C-alpha positions as CSV (number, residue, x, y, z in Angstrom):
1,X,0.1,0.1,-0.5
2,X,3.0,2.2,0.9
3,X,4.5,1.9,-2.9
4,X,0.8,2.5,-4.4
5,X,0.9,5.5,-2.2
6,X,4.1,6.8,-3.2
7,X,3.4,6.3,-7.0
8,X,0.2,7.6,-6.8
9,X,1.4,11.0,-5.2
10,X,4.0,11.0,-7.7
11,X,1.8,10.9,-11.0
12,X,-0.5,13.3,-9.3
13,X,1.6,16.1,-8.3
14,X,3.8,16.4,-11.6
15,X,0.2,16.6,-12.8
16,X,-0.7,19.6,-11.0
17,X,3.0,21.1,-11.1
18,X,1.7,21.8,-14.6
19,X,-0.9,24.5,-13.4
20,X,1.1,26.1,-10.5
21,X,0.5,29.5,-12.6
22,X,-2.1,29.8,-15.0
23,X,-0.9,32.5,-17.7
24,X,-3.0,35.2,-19.2
25,X,-3.6,32.8,-22.4
26,X,-7.1,32.6,-25.3
27,X,-10.1,30.8,-24.5
28,X,-8.8,27.7,-26.7
29,X,-5.8,27.1,-24.4
30,X,-8.0,28.0,-21.3
31,X,-10.7,25.1,-22.4
32,X,-7.3,22.4,-23.1
33,X,-6.3,23.3,-19.4
34,X,-10.0,22.9,-18.1
35,X,-10.3,19.5,-19.9
36,X,-7.0,18.3,-19.0
37,X,-7.7,19.3,-15.3
38,X,-11.1,17.7,-15.3
39,X,-8.9,14.7,-16.5
40,X,-6.6,14.6,-13.5
41,X,-9.9,15.2,-11.1
42,X,-11.6,11.9,-12.7
43,X,-8.1,9.6,-11.9
44,X,-8.1,11.2,-8.4
45,X,-11.9,10.4,-8.0
46,X,-11.3,7.2,-9.3
47,X,-8.0,6.8,-7.1
48,X,-10.8,7.6,-4.0
49,X,-13.0,5.2,-5.2
50,X,-10.6,2.4,-5.2
51,X,-8.8,3.5,-1.8
52,X,-12.7,3.4,-0.5
53,X,-12.6,-0.4,-1.5
54,X,-9.2,-0.6,0.5
55,X,-10.8,0.8,3.2
56,X,-13.8,-1.5,3.2
57,X,-11.4,-4.8,2.8
58,X,-9.1,-2.9,6.0
59,X,-12.4,-2.8,8.0
60,X,-13.6,-6.2,7.1
61,X,-9.8,-7.2,8.0
62,X,-10.0,-5.1,11.0
63,X,-13.1,-7.1,12.1
64,X,-11.5,-10.1,11.7
65,X,-8.3,-9.1,14.0
66,X,-10.2,-8.2,16.5
67,X,-11.8,-11.1,16.8
68,X,-8.8,-13.0,16.3
69,X,-7.4,-10.1,19.3
70,X,-10.6,-11.1,21.3
71,X,-10.0,-15.0,20.9
72,X,-6.2,-14.8,22.2
73,X,-7.2,-12.5,24.9
74,X,-9.7,-15.0,26.3
75,X,-7.1,-17.4,25.8
76,X,-4.8,-15.5,28.1
77,X,-7.7,-15.2,30.5
78,X,-8.3,-18.9,30.5
79,X,-4.8,-20.0,30.6
80,X,-3.9,-17.7,34.0
81,X,-7.2,-19.1,35.4
82,X,-5.7,-22.7,34.6
83,X,-2.2,-21.5,35.8
84,X,-3.9,-20.4,39.1
85,X,-5.6,-23.7,39.6
86,X,-2.5,-25.4,38.7
87,X,-0.8,-23.8,41.1
88,X,-3.8,-24.8,43.9
89,X,-3.5,-28.4,42.6
90,X,0.4,-28.4,43.5
91,X,-0.2,-26.8,47.1
92,X,-3.3,-29.6,47.7
93,X,-0.6,-32.4,46.0
94,X,2.2,-31.1,48.6
95,X,-0.3,-31.2,51.5
96,X,-1.4,-35.3,50.6
97,X,1.8,-36.0,50.1
98,X,3.4,-34.9,53.3
99,X,-0.3,-36.3,54.9
100,X,0.7,-40.0,53.5
101,X,4.5,-39.5,55.0
102,X,2.9,-38.9,58.5
103,X,0.5,-42.2,57.6
104,X,3.7,-44.3,56.5
105,X,5.8,-43.2,59.9
106,X,3.1,-44.4,62.1
107,X,2.1,-47.4,60.0
108,X,6.3,-48.0,60.1
109,X,6.3,-47.4,63.5
110,X,3.7,-50.6,64.3
111,X,5.8,-52.6,62.1
112,X,8.9,-51.9,64.3
113,X,7.1,-52.4,67.9
114,X,5.4,-56.0,66.3
115,X,9.1,-56.9,65.3
116,X,10.5,-56.5,68.6
117,X,7.5,-58.5,70.3
118,X,8.5,-61.3,67.8
119,X,12.2,-60.6,68.8
120,X,11.4,-61.1,72.4
121,X,9.6,-64.3,71.8
122,X,12.5,-65.8,69.9
123,X,14.6,-64.4,72.4
124,X,12.4,-66.3,74.9
125,X,11.9,-69.5,73.5
126,X,16.0,-69.7,73.1
127,X,16.1,-69.5,76.9
128,X,13.7,-72.1,77.8
129,X,16.1,-74.8,76.8
130,X,18.0,-73.4,74.2
131,X,15.3,-74.3,71.8
132,X,11.9,-73.3,70.7
133,X,9.1,-74.8,72.6
134,X,7.0,-77.1,70.7
135,X,3.2,-76.8,70.9
136,X,2.9,-80.8,70.9
137,X,5.4,-81.4,73.6
138,X,3.7,-78.8,75.9
139,X,0.9,-80.6,75.3
140,X,1.7,-84.0,76.0
141,X,3.7,-82.4,79.3
142,X,0.2,-82.3,80.5
143,X,-0.4,-84.4,84.1
144,X,-4.1,-84.7,83.8
145,X,-6.9,-84.3,81.4
146,X,-8.1,-81.0,83.0
147,X,-4.3,-79.6,82.6
148,X,-4.1,-80.9,79.1
149,X,-7.4,-79.0,78.0
150,X,-6.0,-75.7,79.9
151,X,-2.8,-76.5,78.0
152,X,-5.0,-76.4,74.7
153,X,-6.5,-73.5,75.5
154,X,-3.2,-71.6,76.0
155,X,-1.6,-73.0,73.2
156,X,-4.6,-71.8,70.9
157,X,-4.1,-68.4,72.0
158,X,-0.7,-68.1,71.6
159,X,-1.3,-69.6,68.0
160,X,-4.1,-66.9,67.5
161,X,-2.1,-64.0,69.0
162,X,1.3,-65.4,66.8
163,X,-1.2,-65.3,63.7
164,X,-2.8,-61.7,64.4
165,X,0.2,-60.4,64.4
166,X,1.7,-61.6,61.3
167,X,-1.8,-61.0,59.6
168,X,-1.3,-57.3,61.1
169,X,2.3,-57.3,59.8
170,X,1.6,-58.5,56.8
171,X,-1.5,-55.7,56.3
172,X,0.3,-53.1,57.5
173,X,3.4,-53.9,55.4
174,X,1.0,-54.2,52.0
175,X,-0.6,-50.8,53.2
176,X,2.8,-48.8,53.4
177,X,3.9,-50.3,50.2
178,X,0.9,-48.4,48.5
179,X,0.8,-45.8,50.1
180,X,4.8,-45.2,48.9
181,X,3.3,-46.1,45.9
182,X,0.9,-43.6,46.0
183,X,3.1,-40.8,47.2
184,X,5.7,-41.7,44.4
185,X,2.7,-41.3,42.1
186,X,1.8,-37.8,43.2
187,X,5.2,-36.7,43.3
188,X,5.4,-37.4,39.8
189,X,1.9,-35.9,39.3
190,X,3.3,-33.1,41.3
191,X,6.2,-32.4,38.8
192,X,4.2,-33.2,35.8
193,X,2.1,-30.6,37.1
194,X,5.1,-28.3,37.3
195,X,5.7,-28.4,34.1
196,X,2.9,-28.0,32.6
197,X,3.0,-24.8,34.8
198,X,5.9,-23.7,33.3
199,X,4.8,-24.3,29.7
200,X,1.7,-22.4,29.8
201,X,3.6,-19.3,31.2
202,X,5.6,-19.7,28.0
203,X,2.7,-20.4,26.0
204,X,1.4,-17.2,27.7
205,X,4.2,-14.9,26.8
206,X,3.8,-16.3,22.8
207,X,0.1,-15.2,23.2
208,X,0.9,-11.6,24.6
209,X,3.2,-11.2,21.4
210,X,0.9,-12.5,19.5
211,X,-1.7,-9.6,20.5
212,X,0.8,-7.1,20.3
213,X,1.9,-8.2,16.9
214,X,-1.8,-7.8,15.4
215,X,-2.8,-4.8,17.3
216,X,0.2,-3.2,15.6
217,X,-0.6,-4.8,12.0
218,X,-3.9,-3.4,12.4
219,X,-3.0,-0.1,13.2
220,X,-0.4,0.0,10.3
221,X,-3.2,-0.5,8.1
222,X,-5.2,2.1,9.1
223,X,-2.9,4.5,9.4
224,X,-1.8,3.8,6.0
225,X,-5.1,4.0,4.1
226,X,-5.9,7.3,6.3
227,X,-3.2,8.9,5.1
228,X,-4.0,7.8,1.6
229,X,-7.2,9.1,1.5
230,X,-6.6,12.5,3.1
231,X,-3.7,13.0,0.7
232,X,-6.1,12.0,-2.3
233,X,-8.8,14.5,-1.0
234,X,-6.1,17.0,-0.8
235,X,-5.3,16.6,-4.2
236,X,-9.0,16.7,-5.1
237,X,-9.0,20.1,-3.5
238,X,-6.2,21.8,-5.2
239,X,-7.9,20.5,-8.4
240,X,-11.3,21.7,-7.7
241,X,-9.5,25.1,-7.1
242,X,-7.8,25.3,-10.2
243,X,-10.2,24.3,-11.9
244,X,-12.7,26.8,-10.8
245,X,-9.6,29.3,-11.6
246,X,-9.6,28.3,-15.3
247,X,-13.6,28.8,-15.2
248,X,-13.6,32.2,-13.7
249,X,-11.1,33.5,-16.3
250,X,-13.2,32.0,-19.4
251,X,-16.2,33.3,-18.1
252,X,-14.3,36.6,-17.7
253,X,-12.8,36.1,-21.0
254,X,-16.4,35.5,-22.9
255,X,-17.4,38.6,-21.1
256,X,-14.3,40.7,-23.1
257,X,-15.0,39.0,-26.2
258,X,-18.6,39.9,-26.1
259,X,-17.9,43.5,-25.3
260,X,-15.8,43.9,-28.4
261,X,-18.0,42.2,-30.2
262,X,-20.6,44.8,-29.3
263,X,-18.4,47.9,-30.2
264,X,-17.3,46.4,-33.3
265,X,-20.4,46.2,-34.8
266,X,-22.8,48.5,-33.1
267,X,-25.8,47.6,-35.6
268,X,-25.7,43.9,-35.0
269,X,-29.0,42.8,-33.9
270,X,-29.3,42.3,-30.0
271,X,-30.7,38.5,-31.0
272,X,-27.3,37.7,-32.6
273,X,-25.2,38.9,-29.1
274,X,-27.5,36.8,-27.4
275,X,-26.9,33.8,-30.0
276,X,-23.4,33.8,-29.4
277,X,-23.7,34.1,-25.3
278,X,-25.9,31.2,-25.4
279,X,-23.4,29.2,-27.8
280,X,-20.7,30.0,-25.5
281,X,-19.0,26.3,-24.7
282,X,-18.4,25.3,-20.8
283,X,-20.8,27.7,-19.2
284,X,-20.0,28.7,-15.4
285,X,-22.9,26.4,-14.7
286,X,-21.2,23.1,-15.8
287,X,-19.6,21.3,-12.8
288,X,-17.2,18.7,-13.1
289,X,-18.6,16.7,-10.6
290,X,-21.5,15.9,-13.1
291,X,-18.3,14.9,-15.7
292,X,-16.9,12.4,-12.9
293,X,-17.9,8.9,-12.8
294,X,-17.1,6.9,-9.6
295,X,-16.3,3.6,-9.5
296,X,-18.5,1.5,-7.6
297,X,-17.1,-1.1,-5.2
298,X,-16.3,-4.6,-6.9
299,X,-17.4,-7.2,-4.6
300,X,-16.0,-10.5,-5.0
301,X,-17.9,-13.6,-5.3
302,X,-17.4,-15.7,-2.2
303,X,-15.3,-18.3,-2.5
304,X,-16.7,-22.2,-1.8
305,X,-15.5,-24.7,0.1
306,X,-14.8,-27.9,-1.6
307,X,-16.3,-30.6,0.4
308,X,-13.9,-33.1,1.3
309,X,-15.3,-37.1,1.4
310,X,-15.5,-38.3,4.9
311,X,-13.2,-41.6,6.4
312,X,-9.7,-40.8,4.9
313,X,-6.7,-39.2,5.3
314,X,-7.9,-36.1,3.1
315,X,-10.5,-35.4,5.8
316,X,-8.2,-35.1,8.4
317,X,-5.6,-33.1,6.8
318,X,-8.1,-30.8,5.4
319,X,-10.9,-30.4,8.3
320,X,-8.8,-28.2,10.1
321,X,-8.1,-25.3,7.1
322,X,-11.2,-23.0,8.1
323,X,-9.7,-22.8,11.2
324,X,-6.6,-20.8,9.8
325,X,-6.4,-17.7,10.6
326,X,-9.1,-17.6,13.2
327,X,-8.2,-19.8,16.0
328,X,-6.7,-19.7,19.3
329,X,-4.3,-22.2,21.5
330,X,-5.4,-22.7,24.6
331,X,-4.4,-25.7,27.2
332,X,-7.3,-27.8,27.4
333,X,-9.0,-26.6,24.3
334,X,-10.8,-28.3,21.6
335,X,-12.5,-30.6,24.0
336,X,-16.1,-29.1,23.7
337,X,-18.7,-28.3,21.5
338,X,-18.2,-24.1,22.7
339,X,-14.6,-24.7,22.1
340,X,-15.1,-26.3,18.7
341,X,-17.0,-23.9,17.5
342,X,-14.7,-20.6,18.6
343,X,-11.7,-22.1,17.4
344,X,-10.1,-23.0,20.7
345,X,-7.8,-25.5,20.7
346,X,-4.6,-27.0,22.5
347,X,-2.1,-29.6,20.1
348,X,-3.5,-32.5,21.0
349,X,-7.6,-31.3,21.5
350,X,-7.3,-30.3,17.5
351,X,-5.4,-33.8,16.3
352,X,-8.3,-35.5,18.1
353,X,-11.0,-33.2,16.6
354,X,-9.3,-33.2,13.3
355,X,-9.1,-37.3,13.1
356,X,-12.9,-37.5,14.7
357,X,-13.8,-35.6,11.3
358,X,-13.1,-38.8,9.6
359,X,-14.7,-41.1,12.2
360,X,-12.0,-42.3,14.0
361,X,-11.8,-41.8,17.9
362,X,-8.4,-40.9,19.5
363,X,-7.5,-39.9,22.6
364,X,-7.2,-36.0,23.5
365,X,-3.9,-36.0,25.5
366,X,-0.3,-35.7,23.9
367,X,0.8,-38.3,26.1
368,X,-1.9,-41.3,25.2
369,X,-1.5,-39.9,21.3
370,X,2.0,-41.3,21.6
371,X,0.6,-45.1,22.1
372,X,-2.1,-45.3,19.4
373,X,-1.4,-46.8,15.8
374,X,2.2,-47.6,15.4
375,X,5.5,-46.1,14.9
376,X,6.9,-45.5,11.9
377,X,10.9,-44.3,10.8
378,X,10.6,-40.9,9.7
379,X,12.3,-41.9,6.2
380,X,8.7,-43.3,5.8
381,X,6.7,-40.4,7.0
382,X,3.2,-39.9,5.3
383,X,0.4,-37.2,5.1
384,X,-1.9,-38.2,7.9
385,X,0.8,-39.5,10.3
386,X,1.5,-37.8,14.1
387,X,4.7,-36.0,14.6
388,X,5.9,-35.3,18.1
389,X,7.9,-32.5,19.2
390,X,10.0,-31.9,22.1
391,X,9.1,-28.2,23.6
392,X,9.0,-27.1,27.0
393,X,8.6,-31.0,27.7
394,X,9.3,-34.4,25.9
395,X,6.4,-34.8,23.4
396,X,5.4,-31.9,24.3
397,X,3.7,-30.4,20.9
398,X,1.6,-33.0,18.1
399,X,0.8,-32.0,15.2
400,X,-0.4,-33.9,12.0
401,X,1.7,-34.5,8.4
402,X,0.7,-33.1,5.4
403,X,3.5,-33.8,3.1
404,X,6.2,-31.3,1.7
405,X,7.7,-30.8,5.3
406,X,4.5,-29.6,7.0
407,X,1.9,-30.5,9.3
408,X,-1.1,-28.6,10.6
409,X,-1.7,-28.2,14.3
410,X,-3.1,-25.9,16.6
411,X,0.7,-23.8,17.5
412,X,0.7,-21.8,20.6
413,X,1.4,-18.7,18.9
414,X,-0.6,-19.1,15.9
415,X,-3.4,-21.1,16.7
416,X,-4.0,-23.4,14.2
417,X,-1.7,-22.9,11.0
418,X,0.2,-24.9,8.7
419,X,4.0,-24.8,10.1
420,X,7.4,-26.2,8.3
421,X,9.5,-28.7,10.4
422,X,12.1,-28.9,7.7
423,X,13.9,-25.5,9.3
424,X,13.7,-23.4,11.7
425,X,12.0,-23.9,15.0
426,X,10.0,-26.8,14.3
427,X,13.1,-29.1,12.7
428,X,15.0,-28.0,15.9
429,X,12.4,-29.3,18.2
430,X,11.1,-32.8,15.9
431,X,12.2,-35.6,18.2
432,X,11.7,-38.2,15.3
433,X,8.8,-39.6,16.9
434,X,5.8,-40.5,14.0
435,X,2.6,-42.6,14.5
436,X,0.9,-43.6,11.9
437,X,-2.7,-43.8,12.6
438,X,-4.4,-45.1,8.9
């Protein structure tokens, strides 16, 4: 647009330079100058008409950019809320881990006490004859039937006590193992949440940068079109003033010509003078605006989307095309009808949605997507394959390969877009993991 503006200014100013001063010339020359100015005004009016068309296009783009900015700002707000939730989850998880550690310590204390009891019992057995006292030997040592019954009861209690101690011991050992496993799992989840938090904060910075760039682009285009129209209006005003000056001089020239005619031909009837006056070309009432035709804005026919047959890899690849340029990256996005309608996806949510358009159900999380289908070497990569990237973490990003070294996905800074994985950032972060679904 700047180039157009420079060319237009140069052309019109060169034209205007020829009319900086209008010398005293005859009527024919004035008519010629007037016609030339009218032609230049016609060109300016045409340029103004084209500028209006361009302004309409810019305003339409402004609507689109404003909608995109609103989506990005909403995504930033949602991601901020998610960061706060993650921070609260981390605090809650830490509290759970501490509680589990306390419970483990209590269980360990019970186990230690039972170990001491069992140890003392073993020592007692050894002190009585330096060998363990067998239960049968105790029973056979009875002096009477009554004594035997008592000894049976005593032995039963001892056996039951031992069994209870052992059962409790085993149960506590099992419980402590389960709780230790739970602690380890929660600690792993905690580390994962921390990683996600760092990733979200990085994405948030990229989204803010995207918003600033969109706003700057919008302001630049508006300023350019405003400057163009202002310049064209000034030039049209200048030409109109020149035209009016020539028109005035023409009128004055016509009056002088009529006066000379009257003196030279005193006997000429007044009707002749009237006829000459009425036949004078280009009367002052002639308005240049009636001669200027403004080009009407040309409306382009809407582009019709080519329907894609469902159920194949082309469906998956082309499903997201309608979101290119009017979507936004949101952590956890693409899993609700509202998100999908408003173009709010994260990388795995978009992949899952795209495949769903072909009737293929996939998990909506990157970690799970690694395990679907089958892995193939990068040398055998085909359109429709899932490709993974080590961004803020290993396999932190996933997209759909479309061929030619490119993939489509929901990128953090652009929303749904096609990116080149043959060079730059995506080449450096591609980790070689390729998963084939079809």
